[in-house]
N, C-alpha and C positions, 0 to 999 in steps of 0.2 A: 504494500500500500504506500502510495507516495505521500510524503509529509508536506503539509501546507502551513506556512508561517501565518500567525495571527496578525502580524504587522507587515505591511507592504515594504519590502526592503530593496526592491529592484533599482530604485533611483539612487539609493545609497551605494549599492554595488557598482552601478554605472559610474558614479562620481569617483569612487575609490579607484576603479580601473583606469579612468582618465588621468587621475593624478599620478598613478604608478607608471603609466605610459610616458608621461611628460618627464618624470624623474629619471626613468630608464634611459633617456637620451643622453644624460650626463653622468649619473651615478652607476657604476658597475658593482653588482653584488649588494651587500648590506640589506638584503630583503627583509629580514626579521626586524632589524632596527627601524627601517622605514615603516613597516607595518605597525610597530609600537608607537612611532611618532604620530602616525595617522590615528591610532587609537586614542592617544592623549589629546589630539586635536578635537576628536569627536566627544571626548569626555570633559573637555574644557579644563585641561590641566597643563601646567608648565613642565618643561623637560630639561634635565641636566644631562648633557652628553659628555662622557669622559673617555679619553683615549689619547694615545701618544701622538705627537705631531705627525702630520702627513697622511692620516687615515680618512681625510675628507669630512671632518666634523663640521667645519664652517661652511664648506661647499654644500653639504647636505642640507644644512639649515637654510642657506640662501635659495637653493633650488626649490625646496618645499614651499618656502614663502612665495616664490614666483608662481606656483601652481594655483594659488588662491588670489582672487582679484581684490586684494586689500592693501592697505598702507604698510610698508616695511621699514623698520628702523634698525640701525646697527650701532652698538656702543662697544668700543674697544676699551676694556678695563685696564687701567694702569695704576701704579702706586700713587701717582699725584692727582688722580681723578677725584673731583669733589662731588658731593650730592647734587649741587646745582647744575653740574655738567650732565647729570642724568635726568633730573626732574624738570629743570628750567629755573628761571629767576625773574624777579621783578625789575624792570628797567624804567628809568625816569624818562617820560616823554616831554620834551621841552615845548612842544606845540600846545598841548592841552594842560601842561603842568601837573600831570598825574602819572602814577606808576602803572605800568602795563606788564602783565605776565607774559613772558616769552616761553612758550612750551619747549621742553627738552626732547631729546630723541626717544624717550620712553613713550611718548604720545604717538603710538602707531598701533596697528592691529597685531602684527607679528614682529617681535623685537629680538634680534640676535645680540646676546651679551657674550662677546668673545673673551675667553680667558677670565672668567668671572672671579677666580681666586687671586687675581693680580691686585685687586683694590683692597684697601684697609677696611676695618669694621665700620667706620663712619660712613663710607660710601655704600657698603653692603646694606646698611640699615635703610638707605633710600629706597630699596626695593621691597621692604617688608609690607608696607601698606598697599602698594600698587599690585603686588602679587596676590595678596589675600583678598583685598576688598575692591580691586579694580577701580581705584581712585587715587588721586594725589592731593594732599593738603599742603598748601604753601601760603604763608602769611595769613593763616586763618581762613583761607578760602579753599573749598573742596572742588576739584575738577574731576568729573567721572571720565573713565576711559570708554571709548566706543567699542562695541562688540563686533567680531570676536577679539579677544585679547590673549595673547600667548607669549610667554618668555621662553626662548630657546637659548640656553646657556651652555658654553663649552668650558672644559678645564682639562689640564694636562696632569695626570696622576703621578708622573715620574719626577718632573722638575720641581723642586721645592724652594730654590733660592728666589727671593723676591715675591713669594706667594703668601697668602693668608688663608688659614683654615676657615671655611664657611661656618657661620654660627648655626647651631642645631635648629634654632627657630626658623632660619631661612631655608635650610635643607628640607625641613618639614613641609614647606610650601611648594616644593616640587612634587608633582604627581609621580614621575618616573625618574630614576637615575639609570641611564643606559650606557653600557660599556661598548664602545666601538672598537672592534678588533681589526687585525690585519686581514686583507683579502686572501682568498685561496690562490694557489699558483695559476689556475686557469683564469681567475678574475683579474689577477695582476697582469697576465699576458694580454687580456682584452684592453686593459688600461693603457699598456704600452703601445698597442696597435693604434689606439685613438691618437696618442701623441705622435706616433710615427707617421700618421697620415697628415701631419702638420696642421691639424685642426686646432685653432687656438681655443683654450678652455673658456675664455670670456665670450667668444662667439657662440659656443655651445650653450652656455648659460643664458645668453640673450635670446636664443631660439625657443627656450621654454615658455610656453603660453599658459595663461590662467585656465584652469579646468573647471573651477566653480567660483561662484560669487560669495560674498559675505552672507547675503540673505539665504542662499542655498545651504551654506554651512550651518547657519543658525536653525534652519528647518530640519536638517539631518540630526542636529543635536536634540531637537524636540522629540524625534522618533526614538532616540536612545533611551529616553526616560520611560518609555512604554515597554522596554524589554522585560520579560517576566523573570522573577526571582522567587524561588520557593523559600519558605521560612527556614527549612533545614539548612539551606545554603547560606542564609544570613547568619545562622548560628555557627556554621562552619567557618565563615570569615572571622567572626568574633573569637572563636576558639584559636585560630591560627595567630591572629594579631595579639590576643591575650596571652598566648604562650610566650611571646617575646618579653613580657613584663615580669615573668617569674622564672625565666631560665637562668640557672646558676652561672652560665658562661657569658651572660649579657649584663653590662653595667647600666645600659639604658634601653628600655623597650619602646615599642611604637605606641603612639597616642591614638585616640579615637578618630583623629583626622586620617590616619592610615587606613582604618576600617572603611571609612567613607570613600577614600581614594581607591581602595581595592574593589569595592562594590561598583563604583561608577566606571572604572576602567574595564572590569569584567563585562559589564553591559555593553560597552562600546566595542570591545573585541568580539563579542558574540555576534553583534549586528554586522560588524565588518566582515565576519566570516559567514554571514548568511543565516544566522540563527536568531530567533526572537526570545531565547531563553539562555541562561548561563548554566554551566556545568561545573562540577568539582575540578575538572581539568583546567578550566579557565582560571580558577582561584589559585591552583598550584603553579600554573605558568606565570601569572602576573604577580605572585607573591614576591618574586625576586626583584623586579624593577621597582615595585612599590615600597618594599621594606628595607632594601640594602643600604639606603642612605639615612634611614630613620632609627637604626639600632647601633649601639656602641658595644664592642666586645670588652670584656675585662682585660686588664693588662696581661694577666697570665695567659689568656687564650691568644692574644695578639703575639706574644713572645713565642708561643707554640707554632705560629704560622697559620692559624685559622683565619678565615675571611667571613664577612657577613653572609655571603652566599652559602658557606658551609653550614652555618648555624640555621639559616632558613631551611636548608635541605633537611637537617636533623629534625627541626620542628614539624615539617610537613610529614616526615616519615612516622612521627610519633602521634600525630593528631588523627583521630578517627575520621574517616571519609564517609560522608552521608551516602546512603544507598537510595 
């Protein structure tokens, strides 16, 4: 018997396929990372991309931004960057003898924050309000962001000189932390073929066309809200996240914000893959990008060489899966 979705998802599938086609013109491989970025886009969540230099983190963010017909902003974080360089500042207008607010680069729909861990805590704090509440308050006046609003941040996990650890409160505001790895040998060969054909990368990026509009994206997000979730799966999410708070190997566990993030992202991933319901497999798959930046290992476990992903895997193995 053929299964029929209770929600019409054909337009979502069509939009996602269009976006993937446009991205595929420039980005070779990284299929799962791209799928997760689209999942976060549908779930209205910010993304932290972590990877060594040269694995196309920035390029990926720029290309994905071009596939959506919205305003794009870019901020290169540096140690001398000030909060006003991100948010904007009030400037005195001599014509009308009044101060006018000049908006900063964060006032866009998709904002690429390159090397986010290069700026000190004072500048990092400038992102707190805008990431959580989608608004900026300057000199007592609140300026709402236009929808959709997404922060795509990148950082290098290897180089530590001249970098600052991101505050836990800021990390908690990212829906996903995605690790961008090296391409396979076959994928790297395809990359070299592209360069060998003497096709300039900037030309390839400029050929990427918008696949959907802001209104279409907002409409697709509304559909995500209707994805069905059984109560036992809600309890499963709570059990997985709750286990991080009592595990002896963890110094800090995940907050209820992580539970909400896991629920919303599972609904988005299910719809993206053509289902109007979530499964335990969705929870197990997305537990890694949702939780890895929200937990802190004890010093003893870190010295043993354990990683957040190792602990998440252990928790998933020990948590009873609903039938």
